[in-house]
C-alpha positions in Angstrom: 37.6 25.3 43.7 39.8 22.4 44.9 38.7 18.8 44.9 38.8 18.7 48.7 36.5 21.7 48.9 34.0 20.1 46.4 34.2 16.9 48.5 33.3 18.8 51.7 30.4 20.5 50.0 29.1 17.2 48.7 29.5 15.5 52.1 27.4 18.3 53.7 24.9 18.1 50.9 24.5 14.3 51.2 24.3 14.6 54.9 21.3 17.0 54.6 19.6 14.9 51.9 19.8 11.7 53.9 18.1 13.0 57.0 15.2 14.7 55.2 12.1 12.6 55.9 10.8 12.9 52.3 14.0 11.2 51.1 14.1 8.5 53.8 11.0 6.3 53.4 11.8 3.9 56.2 12.5 6.7 58.7 9.4 8.5 57.6 7.2 5.4 57.9 8.6 4.8 61.4 8.1 8.4 62.5 4.5 8.6 61.2 3.6 5.4 63.0 4.6 6.9 66.3 2.2 9.8 66.0 -1.0 9.4 68.0 -4.5 9.7 66.5 -5.6 12.2 69.1 -5.8 15.9 68.9 -2.9 18.2 69.5 -0.2 20.3 67.7 2.6 19.2 65.4 6.0 21.0 65.0 8.1 20.5 61.8 11.8 21.1 62.2 14.7 21.3 59.8 18.2 19.7 60.0 19.4 22.7 62.2 16.5 22.2 64.6 14.8 25.4 63.4 11.0 25.4 63.5 9.6 25.4 60.0 5.9 25.2 60.8 3.4 24.7 63.6 0.0 23.2 63.0 -2.9 21.7 64.9 -5.3 18.9 64.2 -8.1 16.9 65.7 -6.4 13.7 64.3 -2.7 14.3 64.4 -1.5 11.2 62.5 -3.9 11.7 59.6 -3.0 15.4 59.3 0.7 15.0 59.5 0.7 12.0 57.1 -1.3 14.1 54.5 1.8 16.3 54.0 3.8 13.4 52.7 1.1 11.2 51.2 -0.2 14.1 49.0 3.2 15.6 48.4 2.7 16.1 44.7 -0.5 18.0 45.2 1.0 20.6 47.7 1.4 24.2 46.8 5.0 25.4 46.0 5.3 26.9 49.4 4.3 23.8 51.3 6.3 21.5 49.0 9.4 23.6 49.8 8.6 23.3 53.5 8.1 19.5 53.3 11.5 19.0 51.5 13.2 20.5 54.6 11.5 18.5 57.3 13.9 16.2 59.3 12.0 16.0 62.6 8.4 16.1 63.8 7.5 16.9 67.4 4.1 16.3 68.8 2.2 17.9 71.8 -1.1 16.2 72.5 -4.1 18.0 74.1 -7.5 16.9 75.5 -9.5 18.7 72.8 -9.3 20.4 69.5 -10.0 23.8 71.1 -7.0 23.4 73.4 -4.9 22.5 70.3 -6.2 25.7 68.6 -5.2 27.9 71.5 -1.8 26.1 72.0 -1.1 26.6 68.2 -1.8 30.3 68.5 0.5 30.7 71.5 3.4 28.6 70.0 3.2 30.5 66.7 3.3 33.9 68.4 6.2 32.8 70.5 8.3 31.0 67.9 7.2 32.7 64.7 7.9 29.7 62.3 8.9 30.8 58.8 6.2 28.9 56.9 3.2 29.7 59.0 0.4 31.5 57.1 -0.4 33.3 60.4 3.0 35.0 60.2 2.8 35.7 56.5 -0.5 37.7 56.4 -0.3 39.1 59.9 -3.5 37.2 60.8 -4.4 37.2 64.5 -7.1 35.4 66.4 -10.0 37.7 67.1 -11.1 39.5 70.3 -14.5 40.7 71.4 -14.5 44.4 72.4 -17.0 46.3 74.5 -16.5 50.1 74.3 -17.2 51.2 77.8 -15.7 54.6 76.9 -18.8 55.4 74.8 -22.1 56.7 76.1 -23.8 53.7 74.6 -21.2 50.9 74.5 -20.8 48.9 71.3 -19.9 45.2 71.2 -18.1 43.9 68.2 -15.3 41.5 67.0 -11.9 42.9 66.2 -8.4 41.7 65.5 -6.7 45.0 66.5 -6.2 46.1 70.1 -4.2 49.2 69.3 -5.3 52.9 69.5 -8.2 52.1 71.8 -9.4 53.9 74.9 -8.2 52.4 78.2 -11.7 52.1 79.4 -12.6 49.7 76.6 -12.5 46.0 77.5 -11.3 43.1 75.4 -12.1 39.5 75.8 -10.2 36.6 74.2 -8.4 35.8 71.9 -10.9 33.3 70.6 -9.6 30.6 68.3 -12.9 29.9 66.5 -14.1 33.1 64.9 -17.2 31.3 63.4 -18.3 30.2 66.8 -17.7 33.7 68.2 -19.9 35.3 65.5 -22.7 32.8 66.1 -22.5 33.4 69.8 -22.6 37.2 69.4 -25.5 36.8 67.1 -27.3 34.7 69.7 -26.7 37.2 72.4 -28.1 40.0 70.3 -31.2 37.9 69.8 -31.6 37.3 73.6 -30.7 40.7 75.0 -32.1 44.0 73.8 -28.9 45.5 72.4 -27.8 48.0 69.8 -28.0 46.0 66.5 -26.5 48.5 64.0 -23.4 50.6 64.1 -25.3 53.6 62.7 -29.1 54.5 62.9 -31.3 53.6 60.0 -33.5 56.8 60.4 -32.6 60.2 61.8 -35.8 60.9 63.8 -37.3 57.6 64.7 -36.5 54.0 65.7 -36.3 51.1 63.3 -38.0 47.6 63.3 -35.5 46.2 65.8 -37.0 48.5 68.5 -40.6 47.5 67.6 -39.8 43.7 68.0 -37.8 44.2 71.2 -34.4 43.5 69.7 -33.1 47.0 70.4 -33.9 49.3 73.3 -33.9 52.4 71.1 -30.3 53.5 71.4 -30.3 55.6 68.3 -33.0 57.9 69.7 -31.8 57.5 73.3 -35.1 56.0 74.4 -33.1 54.1 77.1 -30.8 56.0 79.4 -27.0 55.4 79.2 -26.9 54.0 82.7 -29.7 51.5 82.1 -28.1 50.4 78.8 -24.8 49.8 80.5 -26.5 47.6 83.1 -27.7 45.3 80.2 -24.2 45.4 78.7 -22.7 44.3 82.1 -25.0 41.3 82.0 -23.7 40.5 78.5 -20.0 41.0 79.6 -20.5 38.3 82.3 -20.9 35.7 79.5 -17.5 36.5 78.2 -16.0 36.4 81.7 -17.2 32.8 81.8 -20.2 33.6 84.1 -22.9 32.4 81.7 -25.1 30.5 84.1 -27.9 33.0 83.8 -27.9 32.8 80.0 -27.8 29.0 80.1 -30.8 28.9 82.4 -32.7 31.2 80.1 -31.9 29.0 77.1 -32.8 25.8 78.9 -36.2 27.3 79.7 -36.7 28.4 76.1 -35.6 25.0 74.8 -38.0 23.2 77.1 -40.8 25.5 76.0 -40.1 24.8 72.4 -40.1 21.1 73.1 -43.5 21.3 74.8 -44.8 23.1 71.8 -43.4 20.3 69.6 -41.1 22.7 67.8 -38.2 20.2 67.8 -36.2 21.9 65.0 -35.9 25.2 66.9 -35.3 23.4 70.1 -32.4 21.6 68.6 -31.0 25.0 67.4 -31.2 26.2 71.0 -29.5 23.1 72.2 -26.6 23.8 69.8 -26.4 27.4 71.0 -26.0 26.1 74.6 -23.2 23.8 73.4 -21.6 26.7 71.5 -21.6 28.9 74.6 -20.0 26.1 76.7 -17.3 25.7 74.1 -16.7 29.4 73.8 -16.2 30.0 77.5 -14.4 26.7 78.1 -11.3 27.2 80.1 -8.1 26.4 78.3 -5.6 24.4 80.3 -2.9 25.9 78.1 -3.7 29.4 79.6 -4.0 28.7 83.3 -5.0 31.3 85.9 -2.6 33.9 87.4 -1.2 34.8 83.9 1.3 37.1 85.5 3.1 34.2 87.2 5.8 32.3 85.4 5.8 28.5 85.8 7.6 25.4 84.8 5.5 22.2 84.9 7.4 18.9 85.4 5.9 15.5 84.6 7.4 12.0 84.8 6.1 8.6 83.7 8.1 5.3 83.7 7.8 1.8 82.3 10.3 -1.1 81.9 13.0 0.7 83.9 12.9 3.8 81.7 11.5 7.2 82.7 10.3 10.0 80.4 10.3 13.5 81.8 8.7 16.5 80.2 9.0 20.2 81.2 6.5 22.7 79.9 7.7 26.3 80.3 4.8 28.7 80.8 5.5 32.5 80.9 2.6 34.9 81.6 0.2 32.0 81.2 1.5 31.0 77.7 3.4 27.9 76.7 6.7 29.1 75.3 8.8 26.0 75.3 9.0 22.3 76.0 12.0 20.2 77.1 12.2 16.4 77.2 14.5 14.2 79.2 14.8 10.4 79.5 16.5 8.3 82.1 17.0 4.8 83.3 15.4 4.2 86.7 18.2 1.9 88.1 15.8 0.8 90.9 15.2 4.4 92.0 11.8 5.9 92.7 10.2 8.3 90.2 10.3 11.2 92.7 14.1 10.8 93.2 14.6 10.8 89.4 12.4 13.8 89.1 14.5 15.6 91.7 17.7 14.8 89.9 16.3 16.1 86.6 15.1 19.3 88.3 18.5 19.8 89.9 20.3 19.1 86.6 18.0 21.4 84.6 18.3 24.5 86.9 22.1 24.0 87.2 22.3 24.8 83.5 20.1 27.8 83.1 20.6 31.4 84.0 19.1 32.5 87.3 16.7 34.9 85.4 15.2 31.9 83.7 14.1 30.2 86.9 10.3 30.8 87.3 8.6 31.8 90.5 6.5 28.7 90.6 7.2 25.0 89.7 4.4 22.4 89.5 5.2 18.8 90.0 3.3 15.6 90.6 5.2 14.2 93.6 6.8 15.4 96.8 10.6 15.5 96.4 12.9 13.9 98.9 14.7 17.3 99.4 11.9 19.6 98.4 12.5 22.3 101.0 16.3 22.3 100.3 15.7 22.7 96.6 13.2 25.5 97.1 15.9 27.4 99.2 18.5 26.6 96.6 16.4 28.0 93.7 15.4 31.0 95.8 19.0 31.8 96.5 19.9 31.4 92.8 17.0 33.5 91.6 17.2 36.1 94.4 13.5 35.9 94.7 11.1 33.4 96.2 10.5 30.1 94.3 7.7 27.8 95.2 7.4 24.1 94.4 3.7 23.0 94.4 1.9 19.7 94.0 -1.6 20.7 92.7 -4.4 18.3 93.6 -7.3 19.9 91.7 -8.5 22.7 89.4 -6.6 24.0 86.4 -3.1 23.6 87.7 -3.7 19.9 88.3 -5.2 19.5 84.8 -2.1 21.2 83.3 0.2 18.7 85.1 -2.0 15.9 83.7 -1.5 17.2 80.2 2.3 17.3 80.7 2.1 13.7 81.9 0.1 12.7 78.8 2.9 14.1 76.6 5.6 12.4 78.7 3.7 9.1 78.2 3.7 9.7 74.4 7.4 10.3 74.4 8.0 7.2 76.6 6.1 5.0 74.2 8.4 6.3 71.4 11.5 5.6 73.5 10.5 2.1 74.3 9.8 1.3 70.7 13.4 2.1 69.9 15.1 0.5 72.9 15.2 -3.0 71.4 17.0 -1.7 68.3 19.3 0.4 70.4 20.3 -2.5 72.5 21.3 -4.6 69.5 23.2 -1.6 68.0 25.1 -1.1 71.3 26.0 -4.8 71.5 27.2 -4.7 67.9 29.3 -1.6 68.5 30.9 -3.3 71.6 31.9 -6.2 69.4 33.3 -4.0 66.6 35.5 -2.1 69.1 36.2 -5.2 71.2 35.0 -3.6 74.4 34.7 -5.6 77.6 31.4 -3.9 78.5 28.7 -2.3 76.4 29.1 1.5 76.2 26.2 3.1 78.1 27.3 6.7 77.7 28.7 7.7 74.3 30.0 11.2 73.6 30.5 12.7 70.1 32.6 15.7 69.2 32.8 17.9 66.1 34.3 21.2 65.0 32.5 23.9 63.0 33.8 27.1 61.4 34.1 28.9 58.0 37.7 29.2 57.1 38.7 29.7 60.7 36.0 32.3 61.6 33.8 31.8 64.6 35.3 28.3 65.4 33.2 26.2 67.8 32.9 22.6 69.0 30.0 20.4 70.1 29.8 17.6 72.6 26.7 15.4 72.2 25.8 12.6 74.5 23.9 9.4 73.8 22.8 7.3 76.8 21.7 3.7 75.9 21.6 4.8 72.3 19.2 7.7 73.0 20.2 11.4 72.7 20.5 13.0 76.1 20.2 16.6 75.2 20.4 17.9 78.8 24.0 16.7 78.7 25.0 18.4 75.4 27.8 21.0 75.7 29.1 23.8 73.5 32.7 25.0 73.3 34.1 28.2 71.8 37.6 27.6 70.5 40.1 29.8 72.2 43.3 28.7 70.5 45.0 32.0 69.1 46.4 30.0 66.2 42.8 29.5 64.9 41.6 32.7 63.3 39.9 34.0 60.2 41.7 32.6 57.2 43.5 29.9 59.2 41.7 26.9 60.4 43.2 24.0 62.4 40.7 21.2 63.2 43.5 19.1 64.8 44.3 21.9 67.3 40.6 22.5 67.9 40.0 18.9 68.7 43.0 18.9 71.0 41.8 21.9 72.9 38.2 20.6 73.4 39.3 17.2 74.7 41.9 18.8 77.0 39.3 21.1 78.4 36.7 18.3 78.7 38.9 15.9 80.7 41.0 18.3 82.6 39.0 17.8 85.8 39.5 14.0 85.4 43.2 14.5 85.3 43.1 16.3 88.6 40.8 13.6 90.0 43.4 10.9 89.0 46.3 12.9 90.5 44.5 13.3 93.8 44.2 9.5 94.0 40.6 9.3 92.8 39.1 5.8 92.4 37.8 5.4 88.8 35.8 2.3 89.9 33.2 4.6 91.4 32.3 6.1 88.0 29.7 3.5 87.3 27.8 4.6 90.4 25.1 7.0 89.0 22.9 7.1 92.1 24.4 10.3 93.7 22.5 13.5 93.7 23.9 16.8 92.5 23.0 18.2 95.9 25.3 15.7 97.5 28.2 17.5 95.7 28.8 14.4 93.5 30.0 15.9 90.2 31.5 12.8 88.7 28.5 11.5 86.9 29.5 12.4 83.4 32.3 9.8 82.7 31.9 8.5 79.2 32.2 4.8 78.3 33.2 5.8 74.7 34.1 9.0 73.0 33.8 9.4 69.2 35.6 12.1 67.2 34.2 13.3 63.9 37.0 12.8 61.5 39.8 10.5 60.4 43.2 9.4 61.8 44.5 13.0 62.2 41.6 14.1 64.4 41.9 10.9 66.5 45.6 11.5 67.0 45.0 15.1 68.1 42.5 13.8 70.8 44.9 11.1 71.9 47.7 13.7 72.3 45.5 15.6 74.7 44.6 12.5 76.7 48.3 11.5 77.0 49.2 15.0 78.4 46.4 14.5 80.9 47.6 11.0 81.7 44.2 9.5 80.8 45.0 7.6 77.6 44.5 4.3 79.5 41.2 5.2 81.1 39.4 6.7 78.1 38.0 4.5 75.3 38.1 6.5 72.0 37.5 6.1 68.3 36.9 8.3 65.3 34.5 8.0 62.4 35.5 9.4 59.0 32.7 10.6 56.7 34.3 9.6 53.3 33.7 5.8 53.6 32.2 5.7 57.2 35.6 4.3 58.4 36.3 3.7 62.1 39.7 4.3 63.5 41.0 3.3 66.9 44.3 4.0 68.8 47.2 1.8 67.8 46.1 0.9 64.3 47.1 2.7 61.2 44.2 1.3 59.1 40.5 1.6 59.7 38.5 -1.4 61.1 37.0 -3.9 58.8 33.3 -3.0 59.0 30.2 -2.8 56.9 28.9 0.8 56.8 25.3 -0.4 57.2 25.8 -2.7 60.2 24.0 -1.7 63.4 27.0 -0.6 65.4 28.3 1.6 62.6 24.9 3.1 62.1 24.8 4.0 65.8 28.1 5.8 65.6 26.9 7.6 62.5 23.8 8.9 64.4 26.2 10.2 67.1 28.5 11.8 64.5 25.6 13.4 62.6 24.0 14.8 65.7 27.4 16.3 66.8 27.7 17.8 63.3 24.2 19.3 63.5 24.7 20.7 67.0 28.1 22.2 66.1 26.7 23.8 62.9 23.8 25.3 64.7 26.0 26.8 67.4 28.4 28.1 64.8 25.6 29.9 62.9 24.2 31.4 66.1 27.7 32.7 67.1 28.4 34.1 63.6 25.0 35.8 63.6 25.6 37.4 67.0 29.1 38.5 65.9 27.7 40.2 62.8 25.0 41.9 64.8 27.5 43.2 67.3 29.9 44.2 64.5 27.2 46.4 62.9 26.2 48.0 66.2 29.8 48.7 67.1 30.0 51.1 64.2 27.6 53.5 66.1 29.6 55.9 68.2 29.2 55.8 71.9 28.0 52.2 72.0 30.3 49.9 74.1 30.0 46.1 74.6 27.7 46.4 77.6 25.2 48.7 75.7 25.3 46.5 72.7 24.5 43.5 74.9 21.6 45.3 76.5 20.2 46.3 73.1 20.3 42.8 71.8 18.8 41.3 75.0 16.0 43.8 74.7 15.2 43.7 71.0 16.5 40.2 70.2 17.7 41.1 66.7 19.2 43.8 64.5 16.0 43.9 62.4 14.0 44.8 65.5 16.4 47.6 66.4 16.3 48.9 62.8 12.6 49.5 62.9 12.4 50.6 66.5 11.1 54.1 67.2 13.0 56.6 69.5 10.4 55.8 72.2 11.1 52.1 71.9 14.8 52.7 72.1 14.5 54.9 75.2 13.0 51.9 77.1 16.4 50.1 77.0 17.9 50.3 80.5 20.8 52.7 80.7 20.4 54.1 77.2 20.7 57.9 77.2 19.0 60.4 75.0 22.1 61.0 72.9 22.6 57.3 72.3 19.0 56.9 71.3 19.3 59.6 68.7 22.6 58.2 67.4 21.1 54.7 67.0 17.9 56.0 65.4 19.9 58.2 63.0 22.2 55.3 62.0 19.4 53.1 60.9 17.1 55.8 59.5 19.3 58.4 57.8 18.6 58.9 54.1 
């Protein structure tokens, strides 16, 4: 192996080590101090932004801190996980029970590698009533498969202990079947004698009468437990009058348990068949934090966060701009039928029509004022406030870093928008590039872009980072070259107040672009700008990994800087984020290519069928274990193709 190859490996290794929280005490201390003490869920991520683990806690800061404070006492599995953590995301909730349910939904949706729930196939329990039987049974189960369609399931419940205690209480209050099998063949047992059972084993009670009792019980698990609470209240009062305070306290706890059991979860709001996005915005000190919770079929499947300077604009206008920007960059199929927001938007009707046209189905924008939808918006706002506090804590440091960077590069104005570019490939295979954006020193992920390198001279076995950088910069600034040729005024680029609906598409002009690499990569980018006649308009530099050296046009040597000064550290953050984003995109592209390559070996499968298969099953592993019945559900897949696919993965 050559020295240059060893150096590249070491650079990648050192990059990964530096950003692992367990190896960066100052960053870890800062991150833990930002975590609230309230209840909620925490999400551990690795350097490639993959989810490692999802957990919940009544006291988030204490729970998350315990992973790092007690690192030496962790099991091998957990210590392996902690060594990979580079980022911690937090979602706060109003109660521990909401956190439990949210944790369940997130784990089922994202399937993090280190979650025990995924390892042992554990699922939260349901309560089942077997209406298909003559005398219905009621029991707790974790399986819903192979049951009769008449049977009814309630749940899932996140606290199995509470569910068992509640079911035990119900069986003490209502005369229900107490055992799965009779104790005696020809007579009733003690439960019948003391009124706990109506004599189901000997059919003393008719099936119709017993089902009437069971219907009353089912109302409890539908949230209609008023009758039971009234009964318990009377019994508790009677015990208190009899001075039996101990048993009265037990009844009091049972009432509390029933209320907790049937408590509505804001994380699973009504109309579970409706897909929703919930937007929330909070602002302070001229900075706004926006959170989007994506709910599909009543479950939270994703969360997106934005931040923006207010620039003397109202929150509702900022919210409208974010909404426009968000839906301009998603596929029409990803647009939900319902969007919940907190304010009326200036062009709300126009946006509804625009989204409806994109989606080809009706889209509604609602401002809920009460009930569960309003509470869900409030929860999104709480998370937006938490993120805003985190942003404000870092603004002061960011301002001094930007000022220092302006001095290093001798800029007339401080760079508000900084773009970073990097290339990723393996010996020329699957070459891609990343564009990351930092605004006021803060990552603006809604502005990130990905590029697939199209240069025919870059192929497997032959890489050319210079040609790749040239291509990306040329593609990125091509529209600006046309803008200049048409007589466009570059002085308007500082005006960020225009809305996307006003056809103003010139809001992404960078104050500074940073190329990951040395003098060669910088010259490749300058060559592209010169061909576009933009070398005088664009401020550009590069940052080399070896000694954290900064290069600028017109100078053969790097600038005289200290690698630990604030301006350099800011450029390093941009460079490292561009590297992470490019590497993640490259791995995703390589994985998809390998999947398609394997499927292309099956006769009769063309590109469109392969795409439909992967969209349906999401992965090769899922296709490999699919039955013929599962395969036949893929749109447009004929019987012969189903047989060919099944045979390919299952032949001996």
